[in-house]
Structure formats: C-alpha cells, structure tokens
PyMOL Python script that loads the backbone (N, CA, C, O; Angstrom):
from pymol import cmd

cmd.read_pdbstr("""\
ATOM      1  N   MET A   1      35.161 -78.499-159.116  1.00  0.00           N
ATOM      2  CA  MET A   1      36.515 -78.643-158.520  1.00  0.00           C
ATOM      3  C   MET A   1      36.812 -77.331-157.696  1.00  0.00           C
ATOM      4  O   MET A   1      37.051 -77.335-156.489  1.00  0.00           O
ATOM      5  N   ALA A   2      36.764 -76.096-158.573  1.00  0.00           N
ATOM      6  CA  ALA A   2      37.065 -74.939-158.073  1.00  0.00           C
ATOM      7  C   ALA A   2      36.252 -74.460-157.135  1.00  0.00           C
ATOM      8  O   ALA A   2      36.741 -73.670-156.327  1.00  0.00           O
ATOM      9  N   ASP A   3      34.740 -74.849-157.017  1.00  0.00           N
ATOM     10  CA  ASP A   3      34.020 -74.218-155.785  1.00  0.00           C
ATOM     11  C   ASP A   3      34.646 -74.997-154.274  1.00  0.00           C
ATOM     12  O   ASP A   3      34.712 -74.391-153.205  1.00  0.00           O
ATOM     13  N   PHE A   4      35.092 -76.514-154.474  1.00  0.00           N
ATOM     14  CA  PHE A   4      35.728 -77.125-153.568  1.00  0.00           C
ATOM     15  C   PHE A   4      37.203 -76.345-153.234  1.00  0.00           C
ATOM     16  O   PHE A   4      37.505 -76.086-152.069  1.00  0.00           O
ATOM     17  N   ALA A   5      37.992 -76.036-154.249  1.00  0.00           N
ATOM     18  CA  ALA A   5      39.179 -75.321-153.873  1.00  0.00           C
ATOM     19  C   ALA A   5      39.163 -73.848-152.951  1.00  0.00           C
ATOM     20  O   ALA A   5      39.946 -73.519-152.059  1.00  0.00           O
ATOM     21  N   ASN A   6      38.128 -73.188-153.433  1.00  0.00           N
ATOM     22  CA  ASN A   6      37.680 -72.185-152.637  1.00  0.00           C
ATOM     23  C   ASN A   6      37.099 -72.442-151.300  1.00  0.00           C
ATOM     24  O   ASN A   6      37.157 -71.579-150.425  1.00  0.00           O
ATOM     25  N   VAL A   7      36.407 -73.867-151.062  1.00  0.00           N
ATOM     26  CA  VAL A   7      36.266 -74.219-149.745  1.00  0.00           C
ATOM     27  C   VAL A   7      37.282 -74.496-148.734  1.00  0.00           C
ATOM     28  O   VAL A   7      37.251 -74.284-147.522  1.00  0.00           O
ATOM     29  N   LEU A   8      38.413 -75.139-149.650  1.00  0.00           N
ATOM     30  CA  LEU A   8      39.532 -75.331-148.959  1.00  0.00           C
ATOM     31  C   LEU A   8      40.317 -74.203-148.683  1.00  0.00           C
ATOM     32  O   LEU A   8      40.844 -74.111-147.575  1.00  0.00           O
ATOM     33  N   ALA A   9      40.554 -72.858-149.992  1.00  0.00           N
ATOM     34  CA  ALA A   9      41.178 -72.015-149.302  1.00  0.00           C
ATOM     35  C   ALA A   9      40.657 -71.346-148.052  1.00  0.00           C
ATOM     36  O   ALA A   9      41.465 -70.959-147.208  1.00  0.00           O
ATOM     37  N   ARG A  10      39.169 -71.163-147.854  1.00  0.00           N
ATOM     38  CA  ARG A  10      38.715 -70.783-146.578  1.00  0.00           C
ATOM     39  C   ARG A  10      39.220 -71.283-145.055  1.00  0.00           C
ATOM     40  O   ARG A  10      39.510 -70.662-144.033  1.00  0.00           O
ATOM     41  N   MET A  11      39.176 -72.963-145.466  1.00  0.00           N
ATOM     42  CA  MET A  11      39.430 -73.468-144.287  1.00  0.00           C
ATOM     43  C   MET A  11      40.762 -73.274-143.997  1.00  0.00           C
ATOM     44  O   MET A  11      41.068 -72.911-142.861  1.00  0.00           O
ATOM     45  N   THR A  12      41.694 -73.476-144.929  1.00  0.00           N
ATOM     46  CA  THR A  12      43.103 -73.323-144.793  1.00  0.00           C
ATOM     47  C   THR A  12      43.639 -71.786-144.727  1.00  0.00           C
ATOM     48  O   THR A  12      44.768 -71.517-144.316  1.00  0.00           O
ATOM     49  N   ASN A  13      42.987 -71.100-145.042  1.00  0.00           N
ATOM     50  CA  ASN A  13      43.440 -69.306-144.653  1.00  0.00           C
ATOM     51  C   ASN A  13      44.871 -69.422-145.960  1.00  0.00           C
ATOM     52  O   ASN A  13      45.913 -68.796-145.764  1.00  0.00           O
ATOM     53  N   ARG A  14      44.723 -70.092-146.926  1.00  0.00           N
ATOM     54  CA  ARG A  14      45.776 -69.970-147.958  1.00  0.00           C
ATOM     55  C   ARG A  14      44.890 -69.798-149.400  1.00  0.00           C
ATOM     56  O   ARG A  14      43.736 -70.209-149.522  1.00  0.00           O
ATOM     57  N   PRO A  15      45.573 -69.188-150.346  1.00  0.00           N
ATOM     58  CA  PRO A  15      44.792 -69.321-151.812  1.00  0.00           C
ATOM     59  C   PRO A  15      45.077 -70.979-152.241  1.00  0.00           C
ATOM     60  O   PRO A  15      46.054 -71.726-152.182  1.00  0.00           O
ATOM     61  N   VAL A  16      44.010 -71.075-152.589  1.00  0.00           N
ATOM     62  CA  VAL A  16      44.348 -72.811-153.271  1.00  0.00           C
ATOM     63  C   VAL A  16      43.511 -72.734-154.764  1.00  0.00           C
ATOM     64  O   VAL A  16      42.312 -72.552-154.971  1.00  0.00           O
ATOM     65  N   ILE A  17      44.606 -72.941-155.685  1.00  0.00           N
ATOM     66  CA  ILE A  17      44.209 -73.141-157.102  1.00  0.00           C
ATOM     67  C   ILE A  17      43.983 -74.673-157.360  1.00  0.00           C
ATOM     68  O   ILE A  17      44.516 -75.653-156.841  1.00  0.00           O
ATOM     69  N   ASP A  18      42.863 -74.541-158.490  1.00  0.00           N
ATOM     70  CA  ASP A  18      42.698 -75.874-158.779  1.00  0.00           C
ATOM     71  C   ASP A  18      43.005 -75.987-159.874  1.00  0.00           C
ATOM     72  O   ASP A  18      42.576 -75.299-160.800  1.00  0.00           O
ATOM     73  N   ARG A  19      43.929 -77.019-159.962  1.00  0.00           N
ATOM     74  CA  ARG A  19      44.782 -77.225-161.101  1.00  0.00           C
ATOM     75  C   ARG A  19      44.557 -78.948-161.514  1.00  0.00           C
ATOM     76  O   ARG A  19      45.447 -79.674-161.957  1.00  0.00           O
ATOM     77  N   THR A  20      43.543 -79.237-161.317  1.00  0.00           N
ATOM     78  CA  THR A  20      42.845 -80.772-161.464  1.00  0.00           C
ATOM     79  C   THR A  20      42.649 -80.752-163.201  1.00  0.00           C
ATOM     80  O   THR A  20      43.266 -81.627-163.809  1.00  0.00           O
ATOM     81  N   GLY A  21      42.120 -80.140-163.709  1.00  0.00           N
ATOM     82  CA  GLY A  21      41.469 -79.655-164.521  1.00  0.00           C
ATOM     83  C   GLY A  21      40.245 -80.687-164.985  1.00  0.00           C
ATOM     84  O   GLY A  21      40.199 -81.092-166.146  1.00  0.00           O
ATOM     85  N   LEU A  22      39.360 -81.041-164.094  1.00  0.00           N
ATOM     86  CA  LEU A  22      38.507 -81.762-163.833  1.00  0.00           C
ATOM     87  C   LEU A  22      37.193 -81.040-163.579  1.00  0.00           C
ATOM     88  O   LEU A  22      36.778 -80.647-162.488  1.00  0.00           O
ATOM     89  N   PRO A  23      36.572 -80.923-164.840  1.00  0.00           N
ATOM     90  CA  PRO A  23      34.844 -80.227-165.229  1.00  0.00           C
ATOM     91  C   PRO A  23      33.833 -80.839-164.106  1.00  0.00           C
ATOM     92  O   PRO A  23      34.083 -81.752-163.319  1.00  0.00           O
ATOM     93  N   GLY A  24      32.587 -80.073-164.244  1.00  0.00           N
ATOM     94  CA  GLY A  24      31.668 -80.779-163.616  1.00  0.00           C
ATOM     95  C   GLY A  24      31.462 -80.553-162.279  1.00  0.00           C
ATOM     96  O   GLY A  24      32.161 -79.713-161.714  1.00  0.00           O
ATOM     97  N   SER A  25      30.370 -81.342-161.498  1.00  0.00           N
ATOM     98  CA  SER A  25      30.188 -81.140-160.605  1.00  0.00           C
ATOM     99  C   SER A  25      30.201 -82.421-159.513  1.00  0.00           C
ATOM    100  O   SER A  25      29.522 -83.373-159.900  1.00  0.00           O
ATOM    101  N   PHE A  26      30.826 -82.591-158.283  1.00  0.00           N
ATOM    102  CA  PHE A  26      30.968 -83.822-157.693  1.00  0.00           C
ATOM    103  C   PHE A  26      30.498 -83.731-156.277  1.00  0.00           C
ATOM    104  O   PHE A  26      30.565 -82.660-155.672  1.00  0.00           O
ATOM    105  N   ASP A  27      30.105 -84.631-155.821  1.00  0.00           N
ATOM    106  CA  ASP A  27      29.607 -84.902-154.560  1.00  0.00           C
ATOM    107  C   ASP A  27      30.441 -85.651-153.596  1.00  0.00           C
ATOM    108  O   ASP A  27      30.510 -86.874-153.722  1.00  0.00           O
ATOM    109  N   LEU A  28      31.081 -85.053-152.651  1.00  0.00           N
ATOM    110  CA  LEU A  28      32.516 -85.507-152.120  1.00  0.00           C
ATOM    111  C   LEU A  28      31.783 -85.722-150.560  1.00  0.00           C
ATOM    112  O   LEU A  28      30.839 -85.119-150.050  1.00  0.00           O
ATOM    113  N   ASP A  29      32.612 -86.814-150.053  1.00  0.00           N
ATOM    114  CA  ASP A  29      32.496 -86.932-148.535  1.00  0.00           C
ATOM    115  C   ASP A  29      33.435 -86.921-147.858  1.00  0.00           C
ATOM    116  O   ASP A  29      33.640 -88.091-147.535  1.00  0.00           O
ATOM    117  N   LEU A  30      34.440 -86.039-147.262  1.00  0.00           N
ATOM    118  CA  LEU A  30      35.793 -86.210-146.686  1.00  0.00           C
ATOM    119  C   LEU A  30      35.142 -86.064-145.149  1.00  0.00           C
ATOM    120  O   LEU A  30      34.225 -85.350-144.743  1.00  0.00           O
ATOM    121  N   GLN A  31      36.022 -87.068-144.441  1.00  0.00           N
ATOM    122  CA  GLN A  31      36.334 -87.420-143.018  1.00  0.00           C
ATOM    123  C   GLN A  31      37.668 -86.925-142.734  1.00  0.00           C
ATOM    124  O   GLN A  31      38.637 -87.481-143.252  1.00  0.00           O
ATOM    125  N   PHE A  32      37.806 -85.946-141.972  1.00  0.00           N
ATOM    126  CA  PHE A  32      39.221 -85.663-141.065  1.00  0.00           C
ATOM    127  C   PHE A  32      38.979 -84.926-140.066  1.00  0.00           C
ATOM    128  O   PHE A  32      37.811 -84.594-139.862  1.00  0.00           O
ATOM    129  N   SER A  33      39.924 -84.531-139.280  1.00  0.00           N
ATOM    130  CA  SER A  33      40.014 -83.925-138.057  1.00  0.00           C
ATOM    131  C   SER A  33      40.340 -82.539-138.470  1.00  0.00           C
ATOM    132  O   SER A  33      41.259 -82.336-139.263  1.00  0.00           O
ATOM    133  N   PRO A  34      39.546 -81.456-137.911  1.00  0.00           N
ATOM    134  CA  PRO A  34      39.974 -80.142-138.065  1.00  0.00           C
ATOM    135  C   PRO A  34      40.877 -79.339-137.219  1.00  0.00           C
ATOM    136  O   PRO A  34      41.095 -78.132-137.321  1.00  0.00           O
ATOM    137  N   THR A  35      41.475 -80.343-136.196  1.00  0.00           N
ATOM    138  CA  THR A  35      42.543 -79.684-135.246  1.00  0.00           C
ATOM    139  C   THR A  35      43.987 -79.734-136.230  1.00  0.00           C
ATOM    140  O   THR A  35      44.545 -80.642-136.846  1.00  0.00           O
ATOM    141  N   GLY A  36      44.298 -78.158-136.022  1.00  0.00           N
ATOM    142  CA  GLY A  36      45.420 -77.970-136.443  1.00  0.00           C
ATOM    143  C   GLY A  36      45.363 -76.819-137.764  1.00  0.00           C
ATOM    144  O   GLY A  36      46.309 -76.255-138.312  1.00  0.00           O
ATOM    145  N   LEU A  37      43.981 -76.713-138.025  1.00  0.00           N
ATOM    146  CA  LEU A  37      43.529 -75.889-139.138  1.00  0.00           C
ATOM    147  C   LEU A  37      43.360 -74.058-138.367  1.00  0.00           C
ATOM    148  O   LEU A  37      43.275 -73.695-137.194  1.00  0.00           O
ATOM    149  N   PRO A  38      43.365 -73.547-139.223  1.00  0.00           N
ATOM    150  CA  PRO A  38      43.250 -72.059-138.633  1.00  0.00           C
ATOM    151  C   PRO A  38      42.094 -71.973-138.272  1.00  0.00           C
ATOM    152  O   PRO A  38      41.230 -72.478-138.990  1.00  0.00           O
ATOM    153  N   GLY A  39      41.757 -71.364-137.153  1.00  0.00           N
ATOM    154  CA  GLY A  39      40.057 -71.042-136.568  1.00  0.00           C
ATOM    155  C   GLY A  39      39.360 -72.304-136.208  1.00  0.00           C
ATOM    156  O   GLY A  39      38.133 -72.286-136.118  1.00  0.00           O
ATOM    157  N   ALA A  40      40.047 -73.434-135.985  1.00  0.00           N
ATOM    158  CA  ALA A  40      39.411 -74.588-135.644  1.00  0.00           C
ATOM    159  C   ALA A  40      39.732 -74.380-133.969  1.00  0.00           C
ATOM    160  O   ALA A  40      40.751 -73.945-133.432  1.00  0.00           O
ATOM    161  N   ALA A  41      38.339 -74.909-133.308  1.00  0.00           N
ATOM    162  CA  ALA A  41      38.511 -74.940-132.117  1.00  0.00           C
ATOM    163  C   ALA A  41      39.483 -75.913-131.070  1.00  0.00           C
ATOM    164  O   ALA A  41      39.575 -77.129-131.240  1.00  0.00           O
ATOM    165  N   PRO A  42      40.111 -75.263-130.086  1.00  0.00           N
ATOM    166  CA  PRO A  42      41.125 -76.044-129.310  1.00  0.00           C
ATOM    167  C   PRO A  42      41.018 -77.611-129.007  1.00  0.00           C
ATOM    168  O   PRO A  42      39.900 -78.125-129.028  1.00  0.00           O
ATOM    169  N   ALA A  43      42.091 -78.345-128.740  1.00  0.00           N
ATOM    170  CA  ALA A  43      41.593 -79.929-128.705  1.00  0.00           C
ATOM    171  C   ALA A  43      41.509 -79.563-126.941  1.00  0.00           C
ATOM    172  O   ALA A  43      42.288 -78.984-126.185  1.00  0.00           O
ATOM    173  N   GLY A  44      40.066 -80.261-126.727  1.00  0.00           N
ATOM    174  CA  GLY A  44      39.665 -80.174-124.909  1.00  0.00           C
ATOM    175  C   GLY A  44      39.210 -81.603-124.925  1.00  0.00           C
ATOM    176  O   GLY A  44      39.163 -82.567-125.689  1.00  0.00           O
ATOM    177  N   PRO A  45      38.844 -81.197-123.489  1.00  0.00           N
ATOM    178  CA  PRO A  45      38.023 -82.666-122.901  1.00  0.00           C
ATOM    179  C   PRO A  45      36.765 -82.708-123.717  1.00  0.00           C
ATOM    180  O   PRO A  45      36.244 -83.723-124.180  1.00  0.00           O
ATOM    181  N   ASP A  46      36.306 -81.345-123.844  1.00  0.00           N
ATOM    182  CA  ASP A  46      34.802 -81.470-124.744  1.00  0.00           C
ATOM    183  C   ASP A  46      34.661 -82.135-126.196  1.00  0.00           C
ATOM    184  O   ASP A  46      33.667 -82.532-126.805  1.00  0.00           O
ATOM    185  N   ARG A  47      35.867 -82.111-126.489  1.00  0.00           N
ATOM    186  CA  ARG A  47      36.108 -82.641-128.100  1.00  0.00           C
ATOM    187  C   ARG A  47      36.012 -84.369-128.129  1.00  0.00           C
ATOM    188  O   ARG A  47      36.487 -85.252-127.415  1.00  0.00           O
ATOM    189  N   SER A  48      35.283 -84.355-129.146  1.00  0.00           N
ATOM    190  CA  SER A  48      35.035 -85.692-129.654  1.00  0.00           C
ATOM    191  C   SER A  48      35.900 -86.622-129.709  1.00  0.00           C
ATOM    192  O   SER A  48      36.808 -86.450-130.522  1.00  0.00           O
ATOM    193  N   SER A  49      35.908 -87.873-128.893  1.00  0.00           N
ATOM    194  CA  SER A  49      36.716 -88.619-129.408  1.00  0.00           C
ATOM    195  C   SER A  49      37.318 -89.091-131.138  1.00  0.00           C
ATOM    196  O   SER A  49      38.316 -89.572-131.675  1.00  0.00           O
ATOM    197  N   SER A  50      36.301 -88.704-131.402  1.00  0.00           N
ATOM    198  CA  SER A  50      36.111 -89.515-132.632  1.00  0.00           C
ATOM    199  C   SER A  50      36.824 -88.643-133.863  1.00  0.00           C
ATOM    200  O   SER A  50      36.901 -89.085-135.009  1.00  0.00           O
ATOM    201  N   ASP A  51      37.361 -87.270-133.437  1.00  0.00           N
ATOM    202  CA  ASP A  51      38.343 -86.436-134.088  1.00  0.00           C
ATOM    203  C   ASP A  51      39.477 -86.870-134.000  1.00  0.00           C
ATOM    204  O   ASP A  51      40.151 -86.765-135.025  1.00  0.00           O
ATOM    205  N   ASP A  52      39.967 -87.351-133.092  1.00  0.00           N
ATOM    206  CA  ASP A  52      41.363 -87.833-132.727  1.00  0.00           C
ATOM    207  C   ASP A  52      41.510 -89.353-133.393  1.00  0.00           C
ATOM    208  O   ASP A  52      42.604 -89.916-133.452  1.00  0.00           O
ATOM    209  N   ASP A  53      40.386 -89.897-133.844  1.00  0.00           N
ATOM    210  CA  ASP A  53      40.567 -91.067-134.979  1.00  0.00           C
ATOM    211  C   ASP A  53      40.863 -90.495-136.156  1.00  0.00           C
ATOM    212  O   ASP A  53      41.862 -91.018-136.649  1.00  0.00           O
ATOM    213  N   ARG A  54      40.346 -89.528-136.888  1.00  0.00           N
ATOM    214  CA  ARG A  54      40.486 -88.823-138.076  1.00  0.00           C
ATOM    215  C   ARG A  54      41.735 -88.241-138.313  1.00  0.00           C
ATOM    216  O   ARG A  54      42.388 -87.632-137.466  1.00  0.00           O
ATOM    217  N   PRO A  55      42.207 -88.523-140.005  1.00  0.00           N
ATOM    218  CA  PRO A  55      43.128 -88.063-140.339  1.00  0.00           C
ATOM    219  C   PRO A  55      43.643 -86.510-140.449  1.00  0.00           C
ATOM    220  O   PRO A  55      42.630 -85.833-140.280  1.00  0.00           O
ATOM    221  N   SER A  56      44.312 -85.994-140.573  1.00  0.00           N
ATOM    222  CA  SER A  56      44.514 -84.290-140.799  1.00  0.00           C
ATOM    223  C   SER A  56      43.650 -83.998-142.409  1.00  0.00           C
ATOM    224  O   SER A  56      43.479 -84.940-143.183  1.00  0.00           O
ATOM    225  N   LEU A  57      43.247 -82.820-142.684  1.00  0.00           N
ATOM    226  CA  LEU A  57      42.694 -82.241-143.764  1.00  0.00           C
ATOM    227  C   LEU A  57      43.705 -82.997-144.977  1.00  0.00           C
ATOM    228  O   LEU A  57      43.281 -83.796-145.813  1.00  0.00           O
ATOM    229  N   PHE A  58      44.881 -82.618-144.873  1.00  0.00           N
ATOM    230  CA  PHE A  58      45.794 -82.773-145.970  1.00  0.00           C
ATOM    231  C   PHE A  58      46.031 -84.733-146.294  1.00  0.00           C
ATOM    232  O   PHE A  58      46.378 -85.202-147.378  1.00  0.00           O
ATOM    233  N   THR A  59      45.730 -85.539-145.042  1.00  0.00           N
ATOM    234  CA  THR A  59      46.230 -86.756-145.218  1.00  0.00           C
ATOM    235  C   THR A  59      44.675 -87.420-145.931  1.00  0.00           C
ATOM    236  O   THR A  59      44.680 -88.228-146.860  1.00  0.00           O
ATOM    237  N   ALA A  60      43.345 -86.855-145.239  1.00  0.00           N
ATOM    238  CA  ALA A  60      42.426 -87.126-145.767  1.00  0.00           C
ATOM    239  C   ALA A  60      42.243 -87.009-147.208  1.00  0.00           C
ATOM    240  O   ALA A  60      41.964 -87.992-147.895  1.00  0.00           O
ATOM    241  N   LEU A  61      42.443 -85.427-147.854  1.00  0.00           N
ATOM    242  CA  LEU A  61      42.247 -85.300-149.140  1.00  0.00           C
ATOM    243  C   LEU A  61      43.056 -86.407-150.040  1.00  0.00           C
ATOM    244  O   LEU A  61      42.581 -86.929-151.048  1.00  0.00           O
ATOM    245  N   GLN A  62      44.338 -86.672-149.515  1.00  0.00           N
ATOM    246  CA  GLN A  62      45.266 -87.693-150.408  1.00  0.00           C
ATOM    247  C   GLN A  62      44.857 -88.990-150.569  1.00  0.00           C
ATOM    248  O   GLN A  62      45.035 -89.630-151.605  1.00  0.00           O
ATOM    249  N   GLU A  63      44.013 -89.631-149.040  1.00  0.00           N
ATOM    250  CA  GLU A  63      43.942 -91.073-148.954  1.00  0.00           C
ATOM    251  C   GLU A  63      42.296 -91.253-149.234  1.00  0.00           C
ATOM    252  O   GLU A  63      41.887 -92.368-149.560  1.00  0.00           O
ATOM    253  N   GLN A  64      41.591 -90.404-149.130  1.00  0.00           N
ATOM    254  CA  GLN A  64      40.336 -90.425-149.650  1.00  0.00           C
ATOM    255  C   GLN A  64      39.906 -90.041-150.935  1.00  0.00           C
ATOM    256  O   GLN A  64      39.375 -90.896-151.643  1.00  0.00           O
ATOM    257  N   LEU A  65      40.048 -88.919-151.337  1.00  0.00           N
ATOM    258  CA  LEU A  65      39.785 -88.690-152.937  1.00  0.00           C
ATOM    259  C   LEU A  65      40.938 -88.631-153.569  1.00  0.00           C
ATOM    260  O   LEU A  65      40.714 -88.140-154.675  1.00  0.00           O
ATOM    261  N   GLY A  66      42.156 -88.899-153.432  1.00  0.00           N
ATOM    262  CA  GLY A  66      43.241 -88.800-154.594  1.00  0.00           C
ATOM    263  C   GLY A  66      43.794 -87.443-154.784  1.00  0.00           C
ATOM    264  O   GLY A  66      44.551 -87.375-155.753  1.00  0.00           O
ATOM    265  N   LEU A  67      43.609 -86.245-154.067  1.00  0.00           N
ATOM    266  CA  LEU A  67      43.992 -84.964-153.945  1.00  0.00           C
ATOM    267  C   LEU A  67      45.019 -84.945-153.602  1.00  0.00           C
ATOM    268  O   LEU A  67      45.246 -86.098-153.236  1.00  0.00           O
ATOM    269  N   LYS A  68      46.152 -84.172-153.413  1.00  0.00           N
ATOM    270  CA  LYS A  68      47.224 -83.563-153.151  1.00  0.00           C
ATOM    271  C   LYS A  68      47.224 -82.006-153.172  1.00  0.00           C
ATOM    272  O   LYS A  68      46.984 -81.396-154.215  1.00  0.00           O
ATOM    273  N   LEU A  69      47.491 -81.393-152.028  1.00  0.00           N
ATOM    274  CA  LEU A  69      47.690 -79.816-151.982  1.00  0.00           C
ATOM    275  C   LEU A  69      49.441 -79.966-151.741  1.00  0.00           C
ATOM    276  O   LEU A  69      50.190 -80.690-151.085  1.00  0.00           O
ATOM    277  N   GLU A  70      49.547 -79.002-152.542  1.00  0.00           N
ATOM    278  CA  GLU A  70      50.953 -78.927-152.744  1.00  0.00           C
ATOM    279  C   GLU A  70      51.267 -77.123-152.542  1.00  0.00           C
ATOM    280  O   GLU A  70      50.582 -76.186-152.951  1.00  0.00           O
ATOM    281  N   SER A  71      52.466 -77.106-151.816  1.00  0.00           N
ATOM    282  CA  SER A  71      52.637 -75.265-151.471  1.00  0.00           C
ATOM    283  C   SER A  71      53.628 -75.028-152.565  1.00  0.00           C
ATOM    284  O   SER A  71      54.635 -75.736-152.534  1.00  0.00           O
ATOM    285  N   THR A  72      53.475 -73.886-153.816  1.00  0.00           N
ATOM    286  CA  THR A  72      53.950 -73.660-154.405  1.00  0.00           C
ATOM    287  C   THR A  72      54.127 -72.067-154.469  1.00  0.00           C
ATOM    288  O   THR A  72      53.566 -71.389-153.608  1.00  0.00           O
ATOM    289  N   ARG A  73      54.792 -71.534-155.340  1.00  0.00           N
ATOM    290  CA  ARG A  73      55.081 -69.707-155.571  1.00  0.00           C
ATOM    291  C   ARG A  73      54.423 -69.522-156.568  1.00  0.00           C
ATOM    292  O   ARG A  73      54.976 -70.019-157.549  1.00  0.00           O
ATOM    293  N   THR A  74      53.203 -68.886-156.858  1.00  0.00           N
ATOM    294  CA  THR A  74      52.640 -68.412-158.321  1.00  0.00           C
ATOM    295  C   THR A  74      52.010 -67.228-157.918  1.00  0.00           C
ATOM    296  O   THR A  74      51.973 -66.740-156.789  1.00  0.00           O
ATOM    297  N   GLY A  75      51.325 -66.659-159.369  1.00  0.00           N
ATOM    298  CA  GLY A  75      50.783 -65.186-159.083  1.00  0.00           C
ATOM    299  C   GLY A  75      49.464 -65.421-158.601  1.00  0.00           C
ATOM    300  O   GLY A  75      48.870 -66.448-158.930  1.00  0.00           O
ATOM    301  N   VAL A  76      48.864 -64.430-157.732  1.00  0.00           N
ATOM    302  CA  VAL A  76      47.397 -64.346-157.141  1.00  0.00           C
ATOM    303  C   VAL A  76      46.915 -63.131-157.807  1.00  0.00           C
ATOM    304  O   VAL A  76      47.767 -62.292-158.100  1.00  0.00           O
ATOM    305  N   ASP A  77      45.446 -62.855-158.151  1.00  0.00           N
ATOM    306  CA  ASP A  77      44.991 -62.161-158.527  1.00  0.00           C
ATOM    307  C   ASP A  77      44.705 -61.162-156.989  1.00  0.00           C
ATOM    308  O   ASP A  77      44.058 -61.573-156.026  1.00  0.00           O
ATOM    309  N   VAL A  78      45.322 -59.893-157.081  1.00  0.00           N
ATOM    310  CA  VAL A  78      45.082 -59.100-155.831  1.00  0.00           C
ATOM    311  C   VAL A  78      43.967 -57.692-156.178  1.00  0.00           C
ATOM    312  O   VAL A  78      43.875 -56.906-157.121  1.00  0.00           O
ATOM    313  N   LEU A  79      43.337 -57.848-155.075  1.00  0.00           N
ATOM    314  CA  LEU A  79      42.744 -56.278-155.392  1.00  0.00           C
ATOM    315  C   LEU A  79      43.184 -55.307-154.547  1.00  0.00           C
ATOM    316  O   LEU A  79      42.956 -55.669-153.393  1.00  0.00           O
ATOM    317  N   VAL A  80      43.755 -54.146-154.589  1.00  0.00           N
ATOM    318  CA  VAL A  80      44.139 -53.177-153.870  1.00  0.00           C
ATOM    319  C   VAL A  80      43.717 -51.797-154.042  1.00  0.00           C
ATOM    320  O   VAL A  80      44.116 -51.091-154.968  1.00  0.00           O
ATOM    321  N   ILE A  81      42.918 -51.426-153.156  1.00  0.00           N
ATOM    322  CA  ILE A  81      42.333 -50.303-152.673  1.00  0.00           C
ATOM    323  C   ILE A  81      43.116 -49.343-152.227  1.00  0.00           C
ATOM    324  O   ILE A  81      43.505 -49.417-151.062  1.00  0.00           O
ATOM    325  N   ASP A  82      43.561 -48.110-153.152  1.00  0.00           N
ATOM    326  CA  ASP A  82      44.542 -47.040-152.512  1.00  0.00           C
ATOM    327  C   ASP A  82      43.929 -46.325-151.508  1.00  0.00           C
ATOM    328  O   ASP A  82      44.480 -46.015-150.452  1.00  0.00           O
ATOM    329  N   ARG A  83      42.421 -45.967-151.925  1.00  0.00           N
ATOM    330  CA  ARG A  83      41.994 -44.835-151.240  1.00  0.00           C
ATOM    331  C   ARG A  83      40.408 -44.880-151.071  1.00  0.00           C
ATOM    332  O   ARG A  83      39.738 -45.708-151.690  1.00  0.00           O
ATOM    333  N   ALA A  84      39.896 -44.038-150.285  1.00  0.00           N
ATOM    334  CA  ALA A  84      38.371 -44.451-150.451  1.00  0.00           C
ATOM    335  C   ALA A  84      37.915 -42.931-149.868  1.00  0.00           C
ATOM    336  O   ALA A  84      38.540 -42.358-148.976  1.00  0.00           O
ATOM    337  N   GLU A  85      36.491 -42.278-150.655  1.00  0.00           N
ATOM    338  CA  GLU A  85      36.228 -41.192-150.135  1.00  0.00           C
ATOM    339  C   GLU A  85      34.674 -41.140-150.236  1.00  0.00           C
ATOM    340  O   GLU A  85      34.014 -41.855-150.990  1.00  0.00           O
ATOM    341  N   ARG A  86      34.072 -40.017-149.210  1.00  0.00           N
ATOM    342  CA  ARG A  86      32.640 -40.371-149.283  1.00  0.00           C
ATOM    343  C   ARG A  86      32.258 -39.850-150.832  1.00  0.00           C
ATOM    344  O   ARG A  86      32.875 -39.115-151.603  1.00  0.00           O
ATOM    345  N   PRO A  87      31.071 -40.495-150.947  1.00  0.00           N
ATOM    346  CA  PRO A  87      30.337 -39.900-152.116  1.00  0.00           C
ATOM    347  C   PRO A  87      29.526 -38.240-152.233  1.00  0.00           C
ATOM    348  O   PRO A  87      28.619 -37.957-151.450  1.00  0.00           O
ATOM    349  N   LEU A  88      29.957 -37.349-153.198  1.00  0.00           N
ATOM    350  CA  LEU A  88      29.146 -36.224-152.961  1.00  0.00           C
ATOM    351  C   LEU A  88      27.601 -36.239-152.832  1.00  0.00           C
ATOM    352  O   LEU A  88      27.068 -37.184-153.413  1.00  0.00           O
ATOM    353  N   PRO A  89      26.828 -35.433-152.225  1.00  0.00           N
ATOM    354  CA  PRO A  89      25.580 -35.215-151.867  1.00  0.00           C
ATOM    355  C   PRO A  89      25.239 -34.635-153.510  1.00  0.00           C
ATOM    356  O   PRO A  89      26.021 -33.873-154.077  1.00  0.00           O
ATOM    357  N   ASP A  90      23.898 -35.147-154.185  1.00  0.00           N
ATOM    358  CA  ASP A  90      23.322 -34.650-155.485  1.00  0.00           C
ATOM    359  C   ASP A  90      23.295 -33.112-155.273  1.00  0.00           C
ATOM    360  O   ASP A  90      22.871 -32.373-156.162  1.00  0.00           O
TER     361      ASP A  90
END
""", "prot")
cmd.dss("prot")
cmd.show_as("cartoon", "prot")
cmd.util.cbc("prot")
cmd.orient("prot")
C-alpha cells in the first residue's frame, strides 16, 4: 500500500500517506477518468468517450477499492538544501 500511496502522490501532486495498516502486496485494477488531475491532457474531441463514463480518481478509489483520500494537516519530511558548491579538484 505504501507503493500505491506513492503512485497516488505523483498523480495528484500532493503528499499521500498510507494509513491503511495493510501489509503485503496487492494486485489492483482501478478504472477512472484522468480528467481534472494535474498533468492530465485537457478534454477535447480526440479524447476517448469511454473516459467520460469513468468516475474521478477519488470516486473510483472509494467505490472500487474501498479506500478514501482525506485531506488533513500533518507533518511530512522535507529535504532542504541551503547551498551547493562545486567540489575542489584533487
């Protein structure tokens, strides 16, 4: 589930923390429309009409997998680089 949370984080451009407590590996099949997700191609005439029939990512997670993304405030680890210097030659 931690790997799936990482995939969801990349898809939503937001941190996703796995709080399911489910260990192990899973084979997931999730059908959803990418419309509205950051980086998704804009809807247009060249888009498949089957995308319109699919639910949003958030609805699909809840209906198909029984998972729910909740927006909360929490601490996350962040890497801060104060400065960078070129290495000195030997």
